[in-house]
C-alpha positions as CSV (number, residue, x, y, z in Angstrom):
1,M,-0.3,-13.4,10.6
2,D,-2.0,-10.1,12.6
3,H,-3.1,-9.5,16.2
4,F,-7.1,-9.4,15.7
5,L,-7.8,-12.2,17.9
6,Y,-10.9,-13.4,20.0
7,R,-10.7,-13.5,23.9
8,D,-13.9,-14.1,25.4
9,G,-16.1,-14.0,22.9
10,V,-15.0,-10.8,21.5
11,L,-13.1,-9.7,18.7
12,H,-9.5,-7.9,20.2
13,A,-7.3,-5.3,18.5
14,E,-3.8,-6.9,20.4
15,D,-5.4,-6.0,24.0
16,V,-8.2,-3.4,23.3
17,P,-11.6,-5.4,22.9
18,V,-12.7,-3.8,19.5
19,T,-16.2,-3.1,21.6
20,D,-14.4,-1.0,23.8
21,I,-12.8,1.6,20.0
22,A,-16.6,1.7,18.8
23,A,-18.2,2.9,21.9
24,A,-15.4,5.5,21.9
25,V,-15.5,6.8,18.6
26,G,-18.3,5.7,16.6
27,T,-18.5,3.2,13.7
28,P,-17.2,3.4,10.8
29,F,-13.7,3.1,11.8
30,Y,-10.2,1.6,11.1
31,V,-8.3,0.5,13.6
32,Y,-4.3,-0.7,13.0
33,S,-1.9,-3.0,15.3
34,T,1.4,-1.7,15.9
35,A,2.1,-4.9,17.2
36,T,1.1,-6.6,13.3
37,L,2.8,-3.4,11.6
38,T,6.6,-4.4,13.6
39,R,6.3,-8.2,13.0
40,H,5.4,-7.9,9.0
41,F,8.2,-4.8,8.8
42,H,10.6,-6.9,10.5
43,L,10.1,-9.9,8.4
44,F,11.3,-8.1,5.4
45,D,14.1,-6.7,7.0
46,E,15.3,-10.2,8.1
47,A,14.4,-12.3,5.0
48,L,17.0,-9.5,3.4
49,E,19.9,-10.1,6.6
50,G,23.2,-10.3,4.7
51,M,23.0,-8.5,2.5
52,D,23.4,-4.6,2.1
53,H,19.6,-3.1,2.1
54,L,16.7,-0.7,3.0
55,V,13.1,-1.6,3.0
56,C,11.2,1.1,1.8
57,F,7.7,1.2,3.1
58,A,5.5,1.7,-0.2
59,M,2.9,4.6,2.0
60,K,0.3,4.4,-1.2
61,S,-1.0,1.7,1.2
62,N,-1.4,3.2,4.1
63,S,0.0,6.8,4.7
64,N,-1.5,8.0,8.1
65,L,1.4,9.9,9.8
66,A,1.7,7.6,12.7
67,V,2.3,4.7,10.6
68,L,4.7,6.1,8.7
69,K,7.1,7.1,12.0
70,L,6.0,3.9,13.4
71,L,8.1,2.3,10.6
72,G,10.4,5.1,10.1
73,E,12.0,4.7,13.3
74,M,12.3,0.9,13.5
75,G,14.9,2.1,10.1
76,A,12.5,1.7,7.3
77,G,12.7,4.2,4.2
78,I,9.9,4.9,2.6
79,D,8.7,5.3,-1.3
80,V,6.5,8.2,-2.0
81,V,4.6,9.2,-5.3
82,S,3.5,12.1,-4.6
83,M,4.9,15.5,-3.7
84,G,1.9,15.1,-0.6
85,E,3.2,11.7,-0.1
86,Y,7.4,13.3,0.1
87,L,5.9,16.0,2.8
88,K,3.7,13.6,4.7
89,A,7.0,10.8,5.1
90,K,9.4,14.3,6.4
91,A,6.6,15.2,8.2
92,A,6.6,11.5,9.9
93,G,10.0,12.2,10.6
94,V,11.6,10.4,8.0
95,S,15.1,12.2,6.7
96,G,15.1,12.5,2.8
97,D,18.2,10.0,2.1
98,R,15.4,7.3,3.2
99,I,12.9,8.3,0.9
100,V,12.6,6.8,-2.9
101,F,10.3,9.2,-5.2
102,S,8.6,6.8,-7.8
103,G,5.8,7.7,-9.9
104,V,5.5,8.0,-13.9
105,G,3.9,11.7,-13.8
106,K,6.4,13.9,-11.6
107,T,6.2,17.6,-12.3
108,R,9.2,19.9,-12.3
109,D,7.3,21.2,-9.1
110,E,7.9,17.6,-7.0
111,M,11.5,17.4,-8.5
112,R,12.4,20.6,-6.9
113,V,11.0,20.2,-3.7
114,A,12.5,16.5,-3.5
115,L,16.2,17.8,-4.6
116,E,15.9,21.0,-2.1
117,G,14.7,18.5,0.8
118,G,16.6,15.8,-0.2
119,I,16.2,12.4,-1.8
120,R,17.2,9.2,-1.7
121,Q,16.6,8.7,-5.6
122,F,14.5,9.2,-8.2
123,N,12.7,6.4,-10.1
124,V,12.3,7.6,-13.3
125,E,10.2,6.3,-15.8
126,S,10.7,7.6,-19.4
127,E,13.0,9.4,-20.9
128,P,10.7,13.1,-21.1
129,E,11.0,13.1,-17.1
130,L,14.6,12.3,-17.3
131,E,15.7,15.8,-19.3
132,A,13.2,17.3,-16.9
133,L,14.3,16.2,-14.0
134,N,18.1,17.0,-15.4
135,E,17.0,21.0,-16.2
136,V,15.7,21.4,-12.4
137,A,18.7,19.9,-10.9
138,I,21.1,22.1,-13.3
139,S,18.9,25.2,-11.9
140,L,19.1,24.3,-8.4
141,G,23.4,23.4,-8.8
142,V,22.5,19.7,-7.9
143,T,22.5,16.3,-9.1
144,A,19.7,13.9,-8.8
145,P,20.4,10.5,-8.2
146,I,18.3,8.1,-10.6
147,A,17.3,4.6,-11.2
148,L,15.7,4.1,-14.6
149,R,12.8,1.8,-13.9
150,V,12.6,-0.6,-16.5
151,N,9.9,-2.6,-18.0
152,P,11.2,-6.7,-17.8
153,D,7.4,-7.1,-19.7
154,V,6.9,-10.1,-17.7
155,D,3.4,-11.1,-16.4
156,A,2.9,-10.6,-12.3
157,K,-0.3,-12.9,-12.6
158,T,-2.2,-10.9,-10.4
159,H,-5.5,-8.4,-11.2
160,A,-4.8,-6.4,-14.8
161,K,-5.6,-3.0,-12.9
162,I,-2.3,-3.4,-10.6
163,A,-0.3,-5.2,-13.4
164,T,2.6,-2.8,-14.1
165,G,5.1,-5.4,-15.8
166,K,4.0,-6.0,-19.1
167,S,4.6,-4.3,-21.8
168,E,0.9,-2.6,-22.7
169,N,1.3,-1.1,-19.2
170,K,2.1,2.5,-18.4
171,F,5.2,1.9,-16.0
172,G,8.5,2.0,-17.0
173,I,11.0,2.1,-20.0
174,P,11.5,-1.3,-22.0
175,I,14.3,-2.9,-20.9
176,A,15.1,-3.9,-24.4
177,T,16.2,-0.4,-25.2
178,C,16.7,1.0,-21.8
179,R,20.8,1.3,-22.5
180,E,20.1,3.7,-24.3
181,V,18.4,5.9,-22.2
182,Y,21.3,4.6,-19.8
183,A,23.6,6.2,-22.2
184,R,21.6,9.7,-22.1
185,A,21.5,10.0,-18.6
186,A,25.0,9.5,-18.1
187,A,26.4,12.3,-19.8
188,M,23.3,14.6,-18.2
189,D,25.3,17.3,-15.9
190,G,22.0,17.3,-13.7
191,I,22.4,13.3,-13.1
192,D,23.9,11.0,-11.1
193,V,23.0,7.2,-12.6
194,V,23.1,5.5,-8.8
195,G,20.9,2.0,-10.3
196,I,17.9,0.0,-12.0
197,D,14.3,0.1,-10.8
198,V,11.7,-2.6,-11.3
199,H,8.1,-3.5,-9.8
200,I,6.3,-6.0,-12.0
201,G,2.8,-5.9,-9.1
202,S,0.7,-5.6,-6.6
203,Q,-1.1,-8.4,-4.5
204,L,1.8,-11.7,-6.1
205,T,0.7,-14.9,-5.1
206,Q,3.6,-16.8,-6.6
207,L,7.6,-16.3,-7.0
208,E,8.0,-17.0,-10.3
209,P,7.0,-13.4,-12.1
210,F,9.7,-12.1,-9.3
211,R,12.7,-14.5,-10.3
212,L,11.6,-13.7,-14.2
213,A,12.2,-10.2,-13.8
214,F,15.0,-10.1,-11.2
215,T,17.2,-12.2,-13.6
216,K,16.1,-9.8,-16.6
217,V,17.9,-7.3,-14.0
218,A,20.5,-9.3,-13.4
219,E,21.6,-9.3,-16.7
220,L,20.5,-6.1,-17.3
221,T,23.0,-5.3,-14.7
222,E,26.0,-7.0,-16.2
223,A,25.5,-5.5,-19.4
224,L,25.4,-1.8,-18.2
225,R,28.6,-2.7,-15.9
226,A,29.9,-3.4,-19.2
227,D,29.1,-0.4,-20.9
228,G,30.9,1.9,-17.9
229,H,27.9,2.7,-15.3
230,N,28.4,2.6,-12.1
231,I,25.2,0.4,-11.2
232,R,24.8,-0.1,-6.9
233,R,21.5,-0.2,-6.3
234,L,18.9,-2.5,-7.2
235,D,15.6,-1.3,-6.4
236,L,13.2,-4.4,-6.7
237,G,9.8,-3.4,-6.3
238,G,7.3,-4.7,-4.1
239,G,4.3,-6.5,-4.9
240,L,4.0,-9.6,-2.7
241,G,0.4,-10.3,-1.4
242,I,-1.4,-11.1,1.7
243,P,-3.9,-14.2,2.3
244,Y,-7.7,-12.0,2.0
245,E,-9.4,-15.3,1.7
246,R,-8.1,-17.3,4.9
247,S,-9.0,-20.7,3.3
248,N,-6.9,-20.7,0.5
249,D,-3.5,-21.3,0.3
250,A,-1.3,-18.4,1.9
251,P,1.1,-16.7,-0.8
252,P,4.8,-17.4,-0.1
253,L,6.3,-15.7,2.9
254,P,8.9,-12.6,2.9
255,L,11.6,-15.3,3.9
256,E,11.1,-16.9,0.6
257,Y,11.0,-13.6,-1.5
258,G,14.2,-12.8,-0.2
259,E,15.7,-16.5,-1.4
260,V,14.7,-15.6,-4.7
261,I,16.0,-12.3,-4.2
262,K,19.4,-13.7,-2.9
263,E,20.1,-16.2,-5.6
264,T,19.1,-13.9,-8.8
265,V,20.7,-10.1,-7.7
266,G,22.7,-11.4,-4.9
267,H,25.9,-12.0,-6.4
268,L,26.4,-8.6,-7.8
269,G,27.0,-6.6,-4.5
270,C,24.4,-4.4,-4.9
271,E,22.4,-2.3,-2.2
272,V,19.0,-4.0,-3.0
273,E,15.8,-1.9,-2.1
274,I,12.4,-3.2,-1.8
275,E,9.1,-1.5,-1.7
276,P,6.5,-3.6,0.5
277,G,3.5,-2.4,1.4
278,R,0.2,-4.2,1.1
279,L,2.2,-6.8,3.0
280,I,3.1,-4.8,5.5
281,S,0.1,-3.2,6.2
282,G,-2.6,-5.2,5.1
283,N,-3.2,-7.7,7.6
284,A,-2.7,-4.9,9.7
285,G,-5.5,-3.0,10.0
286,I,-9.7,-4.0,10.2
287,L,-12.5,-1.8,8.8
288,V,-15.5,-1.8,11.8
289,S,-19.2,-1.2,11.0
290,S,-22.6,-1.9,12.3
291,V,-25.2,-3.0,11.4
292,I,-28.4,-1.0,10.6
293,Y,-30.8,-3.3,9.0
294,L,-31.0,-6.9,8.0
295,K,-33.4,-6.5,4.6
296,N,-35.5,-9.5,3.3
297,G,-35.2,-9.1,-0.3
298,E,-36.6,-12.1,-2.8
299,G,-34.9,-14.4,-3.0
300,R,-31.9,-12.9,-1.0
301,D,-30.9,-10.9,2.0
302,F,-29.1,-7.7,2.6
303,L,-27.4,-6.9,5.6
304,I,-26.7,-3.3,5.6
305,V,-23.9,-1.8,7.6
306,D,-22.8,1.9,7.9
307,A,-19.8,1.6,5.8
308,A,-19.4,2.1,2.4
309,M,-18.1,2.1,-1.0
310,N,-16.3,5.3,-0.4
311,D,-15.3,3.7,3.2
312,L,-13.8,1.0,1.3
313,V,-13.7,0.5,-2.1
314,R,-11.3,-1.7,-2.6
315,P,-14.5,-4.7,-3.1
316,S,-15.8,-2.2,-5.8
317,M,-13.5,-1.4,-7.8
318,Y,-11.3,-4.8,-8.0
319,D,-14.0,-7.6,-7.4
320,A,-12.0,-7.7,-3.9
321,H,-12.3,-10.6,-1.5
322,H,-11.7,-9.3,2.6
323,D,-13.4,-11.8,5.2
324,I,-16.4,-10.4,7.3
325,V,-16.8,-11.4,11.3
326,S,-19.1,-10.0,13.7
327,V,-17.0,-8.9,16.2
328,V,-18.7,-11.0,19.2
329,E,-18.2,-14.2,18.0
330,A,-21.0,-16.5,16.8
331,E,-21.5,-19.6,18.8
332,A,-20.2,-22.8,16.6
333,A,-23.5,-24.1,17.2
334,V,-25.6,-21.5,15.4
335,D,-26.1,-22.3,12.1
336,Q,-25.0,-18.7,9.7
337,H,-27.0,-18.1,6.3
338,P,-25.7,-16.1,3.3
339,V,-26.4,-12.7,2.7
340,D,-25.2,-10.1,0.7
341,I,-23.3,-7.8,2.5
342,V,-24.2,-4.4,1.2
343,G,-23.5,-0.1,2.1
344,P,-26.1,2.6,2.4
345,V,-24.2,4.5,-0.5
346,C,-26.8,4.9,-4.1
347,E,-24.9,2.6,-6.0
348,T,-25.6,-0.7,-6.4
349,G,-21.6,-1.7,-6.7
350,D,-22.1,-0.4,-3.2
351,T,-21.9,-3.9,-2.1
352,F,-19.3,-5.8,-0.2
353,A,-20.0,-9.3,-0.5
354,K,-22.5,-11.8,-2.2
355,A,-24.1,-15.0,-0.4
356,R,-21.5,-14.3,2.5
357,N,-22.2,-16.6,5.1
358,M,-22.8,-15.0,8.3
359,P,-24.6,-15.3,11.6
360,P,-27.7,-13.9,13.2
361,L,-26.8,-10.8,13.0
362,A,-29.5,-7.3,14.3
363,S,-29.8,-3.6,14.1
364,G,-26.4,-2.7,16.0
365,D,-23.7,-5.5,16.1
366,L,-20.8,-4.7,14.8
367,V,-18.8,-6.5,11.9
368,A,-15.1,-6.3,11.2
369,F,-14.0,-6.1,7.8
370,R,-10.0,-8.1,7.5
371,S,-7.1,-7.2,5.6
372,A,-8.3,-3.5,5.4
373,G,-5.3,-2.0,6.7
374,A,-3.8,-1.6,2.9
375,Y,-5.7,0.3,0.3
376,G,-8.8,1.3,2.5
377,A,-8.2,4.6,4.6
378,V,-6.1,5.4,1.7
379,M,-8.2,5.7,-1.3
380,A,-11.6,6.6,0.7
381,S,-13.8,9.7,-0.1
382,E,-16.5,11.6,0.9
383,Y,-18.3,10.5,-2.0
384,N,-22.3,11.3,-0.9
385,S,-20.9,14.1,1.2
386,R,-20.1,11.0,3.8
387,P,-17.7,12.6,5.7
388,L,-14.0,10.2,5.9
389,I,-13.9,8.0,8.8
390,P,-11.3,7.5,12.3
391,E,-8.0,5.8,11.8
392,V,-7.2,4.2,15.3
393,L,-3.6,3.1,16.3
394,V,-3.3,0.2,18.9
395,H,-0.7,-0.8,20.9
396,G,-1.2,-3.0,23.5
397,D,-3.9,-2.1,25.2
398,Q,-3.5,1.8,24.4
399,F,-5.4,3.1,22.0
400,A,-5.1,6.7,20.2
401,V,-7.3,8.3,17.1
402,I,-4.6,9.0,14.5
403,R,-7.5,10.8,12.2
404,A,-10.6,12.0,13.6
405,R,-13.9,12.1,11.9
406,P,-14.7,15.8,10.3
407,T,-17.7,17.2,11.4
408,F,-20.7,17.9,8.9
409,D,-19.8,21.0,9.4
410,E,-16.2,20.6,8.7
411,M,-16.9,19.3,5.7
412,I,-19.8,21.7,4.4
413,N,-17.0,24.8,5.2
414,R,-14.5,23.6,3.1
415,D,-16.7,24.6,-0.4
416,T,-17.2,28.5,-1.0
417,I,-20.0,30.1,-2.7
418,P,-18.9,32.8,-5.0
419,E,-20.0,36.1,-4.3
420,W,-22.4,36.5,-7.6
421,L,-24.7,33.3,-6.0
């Protein structure tokens, strides 16, 4: 469910006509719904009711400060994967004891900043990382709370580029050998072993891979406790998918996901962390674009819009589907015809959809890409020297620009020319 609905024939973001936002900020732009973000966070929070838990928003899906502040004020923790994300989470008002630091390539500088600024835990992904963290913690006179990320060798049944829990993936420590690594960690003066971390992938549409992975985590918890470790926290990652194609069967609900967690690890008495990103922010945002031209080609027509692959890379990178709709609702009786929806970037890969049935559209008409709140703005670039596009947050009948579009001068002036040129 989201809060982007037609009223009087015009798509609204909550109570704001999308046409009003377009007139104020220009296209293309992202717009997020406060009501949808709030609802989706609470769905996860309620799914784990009765368990000691923390819902940590995976900010790699959407790192805007306003979004982080909104979720943080509701009690969310934040899952970060870089120093920049850590500092943005802190800038949004999230305290260090609610920030989890994940990622396979943490540097010593990142470790130092997080230890000095406060951190809930590091999810450690390798033995070299563990050794480096121990050394940094000792140099600061502190201990670093850690969970080892274990790789359970479970097929998440998702896109190969976002699967993270199989043995050939770069993530985590093989579950078959991790007891030895836990023993090493426990002997380190700068390390405090608090739990286990697992994350098997993103955009999962079935519960069975979660069940398999969490069952392995439960067995490992009991084995590690038998080895003398005080395992008191389980970070079960995120990955629950969203319905990008509304005609398809919907993925499992957070409530069903929560039941799997309770069934597999609920008996262990551990605090549970989960790290949803896409399901909280994905359907909470849309990308709005204007039609530039309708180009009639040989055997196909092209709808050329002012958004491009640098603004929303998912279709180009993952062959991802986004529903694309006219902002002004087409009458039911209007005939639709197939068009390729493309952007202006000089790459054939700058294609959002092929042979997509759309109502008649003309230059200046607005279209909306649904389910664009996750991995949209955060993955954008200035390819072809196209400025990053604005982000807008709606709250009821109000809206505010939460990241402005840079001017061309601002973009150009970031470069410097050396004296010898």
